[in-house]
C-alpha positions in Angstrom: 56.6 177.9 -49.5 53.6 176.4 -48.8 53.3 172.8 -47.5 51.0 171.5 -50.5 54.0 172.6 -53.0 56.5 170.9 -50.7 54.1 167.7 -51.1 53.6 168.1 -54.8 57.6 167.9 -55.1 58.2 165.2 -52.9 55.5 163.2 -54.4 56.8 163.9 -58.3 60.3 163.0 -57.4 58.4 159.6 -55.3 56.7 158.6 -58.5 59.3 159.2 -61.0 62.0 157.1 -59.0 59.9 154.3 -58.3 58.1 154.2 -61.9 62.0 153.8 -63.1 62.8 151.5 -60.6 60.1 149.1 -61.1 60.2 149.2 -65.2 63.8 148.6 -64.9 63.6 146.1 -62.3 61.0 143.9 -64.3 62.1 144.4 -67.9 66.1 144.3 -67.2 68.2 141.1 -66.5 70.8 142.4 -63.6 73.8 143.9 -65.2 71.9 144.5 -68.6 72.4 147.6 -70.0 71.3 149.9 -72.9 72.8 152.9 -74.8 70.4 155.7 -74.9 70.6 157.1 -78.6 72.8 159.9 -79.1 74.4 160.1 -75.7 76.9 158.9 -73.4 74.1 158.0 -71.1 73.5 154.3 -70.3 70.5 152.6 -68.4 72.6 149.9 -66.5 70.8 147.6 -64.3 72.2 147.1 -61.2 71.3 146.3 -57.5 73.0 148.1 -54.6 72.6 146.5 -51.1 74.6 149.5 -49.3 74.7 153.3 -49.7 74.3 155.9 -52.5 76.2 155.6 -55.6 77.1 151.7 -55.0 79.0 152.3 -51.9 78.6 148.9 -49.6 78.7 149.3 -45.7 79.5 146.1 -43.3 77.5 143.3 -45.0 73.8 142.4 -43.5 73.9 143.8 -40.5 75.5 146.7 -42.0 72.8 146.9 -44.7 69.8 146.9 -41.6 71.7 149.4 -39.7 71.9 151.7 -43.0 68.3 151.1 -43.7 67.1 151.9 -39.8 69.2 155.0 -40.5 67.2 155.8 -43.5 64.0 155.5 -41.4 65.2 157.9 -38.8 66.2 160.3 -41.3 62.8 160.3 -42.8 61.1 160.5 -39.5 63.3 163.6 -38.7 63.1 165.1 -42.0 59.1 165.1 -42.0 59.4 167.0 -38.7 62.1 169.5 -40.0 60.0 170.1 -43.1 57.3 171.2 -41.4 59.3 173.2 -39.1 61.0 175.4 -41.9 57.8 175.9 -43.6 56.0 177.2 -40.6 59.0 179.5 -40.1 58.4 180.6 -43.8 62.4 180.2 -44.3 64.1 180.8 -47.8 61.8 179.1 -50.8 65.1 178.0 -52.1 66.3 176.5 -48.9 62.8 174.5 -48.3 63.0 173.1 -52.0 66.6 172.0 -51.7 65.4 170.2 -48.5 62.4 168.9 -50.1 64.9 167.5 -52.7 67.0 165.5 -49.9 63.7 164.2 -48.1 62.6 162.6 -51.3 65.7 161.1 -52.1 65.8 159.4 -48.7 62.4 158.3 -49.0 62.6 156.8 -52.3 65.4 154.8 -51.3 64.0 153.6 -48.2 61.2 152.1 -50.2 63.5 150.2 -52.0 65.8 148.6 -49.1 62.3 148.3 -47.0 60.0 146.4 -49.1 61.4 145.5 -52.6 62.8 142.5 -51.2 59.3 141.4 -49.9 57.5 142.0 -53.0 59.8 140.8 -55.6 61.0 137.2 -56.5 64.3 137.7 -57.4 67.1 140.0 -55.9 71.0 139.7 -54.8 71.2 137.7 -51.7 74.1 136.8 -49.3 76.0 133.8 -50.1 76.9 131.9 -47.0 79.8 130.3 -48.6 81.5 133.4 -49.6 79.6 135.8 -47.5 79.1 138.2 -50.2 76.2 139.5 -52.4 75.5 137.3 -55.6 73.2 137.9 -58.7 70.2 136.3 -60.3 69.1 135.1 -63.6 65.9 135.8 -65.4 63.6 138.9 -65.0 62.3 139.7 -61.3 58.7 139.8 -60.9 56.0 140.5 -58.3 55.6 138.0 -56.0 54.1 137.5 -52.0 57.2 135.1 -51.7 60.1 137.7 -51.8 63.8 137.3 -52.2 64.5 138.9 -48.4 62.9 139.9 -45.6 61.8 143.1 -44.0 64.7 146.0 -44.1 66.9 143.6 -46.3 65.7 144.7 -49.9 68.3 146.1 -52.3 68.1 149.7 -53.9 67.8 149.6 -57.8 70.3 151.4 -59.6 70.4 152.3 -63.5 71.7 155.7 -64.4 75.3 155.1 -65.9 77.3 158.5 -67.2 80.3 156.9 -68.7 81.1 160.0 -70.5 84.9 159.9 -70.6 87.0 156.7 -70.6 91.0 156.1 -70.8 94.1 155.2 -69.4 96.2 157.1 -66.9 99.6 158.0 -68.6 102.1 155.5 -67.7 104.4 158.3 -65.4 101.8 158.9 -63.2 102.4 157.7 -59.5 100.4 155.3 -58.1 97.4 155.1 -60.9 99.9 155.0 -64.1 98.6 152.9 -66.9 95.3 152.0 -64.9 91.9 152.5 -66.5 89.6 155.2 -65.7 86.3 156.3 -66.3 84.2 159.4 -65.7 81.5 158.7 -64.3 81.9 155.7 -63.0 79.2 155.1 -60.3 75.8 154.1 -61.4 72.6 155.4 -59.4 69.3 156.6 -59.5 66.6 159.6 -59.3 66.8 159.5 -55.5 70.3 159.7 -55.3 70.5 162.3 -57.9 67.8 164.3 -55.6 69.7 163.9 -52.5 73.2 165.1 -54.0 71.4 168.3 -55.9 69.8 169.1 -52.6 72.8 168.9 -50.5 75.3 170.6 -53.1 72.7 173.2 -53.7 72.3 174.1 -49.9 76.1 174.3 -49.7 76.7 176.7 -52.8 73.7 178.7 -51.9 73.9 178.7 -47.7 74.7 182.2 -47.5 71.7 183.2 -49.6 69.6 180.8 -47.9 70.3 181.5 -44.1 70.4 185.6 -45.2 66.8 185.8 -44.5 66.7 184.0 -41.3 69.6 186.3 -40.0 67.9 189.2 -40.6 64.8 188.0 -39.2 66.7 187.4 -36.0 68.2 190.8 -36.1 65.3 192.9 -36.8 62.3 191.3 -34.8 58.7 192.6 -35.7 57.7 194.4 -32.5 53.7 194.4 -31.7 52.1 196.8 -30.0 48.2 197.6 -28.9 48.7 201.4 -29.6 46.1 203.2 -31.5 47.3 204.5 -34.7 45.3 207.4 -36.4 45.6 210.6 -37.9 45.7 212.4 -34.7 48.6 210.3 -33.0 50.6 210.6 -36.2 50.6 214.3 -36.3 51.6 214.5 -32.5 
């Protein structure tokens, strides 16, 4: 797979991810949801100050550490993608690595700059030492709601396909409400998850080509090859 193909894949995911996030952010109130006709799928706007699928990590300092980690991962990913392209590794592996890279970059954009370019977003209340919501629709503004690296990731894809209660006789969770699939996520999260799971599932196929190349190296010589040398 060539570099231009990888670039196209990454740009396609980033544009789709950011376009949907910006549309949701500027047209939905926080925690507003809309059922997509004829399916169990909803667009449900939440802001995620932590990791993928709504997981949180260590408050404001944890959030900054997570954003910096994302930046390091994207920098490393840029180098690694270039490396595996030049080594002409398996096309499927390069494609999956591109998905992971694009997803990481998509969420990095949110956490890095969304606090600077939108006037509203979830912020930490010093009273309860936790994130609080906001009212109204967010708009683009030079007066952001947070500083650099402290923006929130926008999530909106919600698939509550199955809802119900655990049987009363079940230990620990008996009688509790359950829902599948509960997490709310975005295109970037889905891209990362798809890439990682695909690498795990198809790793033998992806890395077989690399192992074969290592076991059967190509030897180049300066020997003249012609009809006489072949006969002799």
